[in-house]
C-alpha positions, 0 to 999 in steps of 0.5 A, a space after each residue: 500500500 505504501 509502495 503504491 502511494 510513493 510510486 503514485 507521488 513520484 509518477 505524478 511529479 514525473 508527469 508534471 515535468 513532461 505535461 507542462 513544458 511551456 516555454 515562453 521566449 521574449 526579446 527585449 532591448 537586445 536581451 533574450 528571456 526564456 520563462 518556464 515553470 518547474 523545468 530547469 533541465 528543459 531550460 538548459 536544453 532550450 538555452 542551447 537550442 536558441 543559441 544554435 538558432 540565433 547563430 545559424 539563422 539570424 547571425 546573432 552570436 552569443 555564448 552559453 555563459 552569457 545566458 543566466 537562468 534565474 528562479 522566479 516565483 511560481 504564482 506570479 511575476 512582473 516582467 516587461 510590463 506584463 503581469 502574469 498570474 496562475 490561478 487554480 480552478 477546481 472542478 469536481 466530476 462525479 462518475 458512476 461505474 456500475 454500482 460504485 460512485 466516486 468523485 474526481 477532483 480536477 485542478 486546472 491552471 489558468 494563466 491570466 495576463 494583463 497586457 499593456 496594449 498602448 505601448 505595443 500599438 505605439 511601437 507598431 504604429 512607429 514601424 508603420 504596421 498600423 495607425 495610432 488606433 491599432 488599425 492595420 495599414 495596408 501596403 501592397 509593397 509588403 506583399 512582395 517582402 521576403 521572409 528574411 525582410 519580415 523577420 529582419 523588420 520584426 527583430 528591429 522592432 523588438 530591439 527598439 521596444 
């Protein structure tokens, strides 16, 4: 009985490691930020993947030693003007199999993000993607842009935010 309980606890923590590998990537003023929850091994792996991506595709050279991994609070953090909060929502499901009835409690996590939209619209308007109200500006020239031009322009906007 105790062996099953220990195995169940270890198995659930192992499943958490694999079922929630969300990694968020942000570039801000020439700095790159990776954010993830409870996955230091994945963060180290993704750090090397991003360095390889930057060097091979964007000609941005960086060394693994220049990237630092810091532990943040598990429940909420304030980053680049974004306030993220993980809220637990509980729901109870009643199931019946033949004569036995049992309850299953499911805890789901919901990420609430408050985004400062005005600075984002200002940056996009400054780069001539939209007007100051956020309405897109249609230019036929953009239809002929190569993928490299679009990515290059996006990188310039990200560096200037």
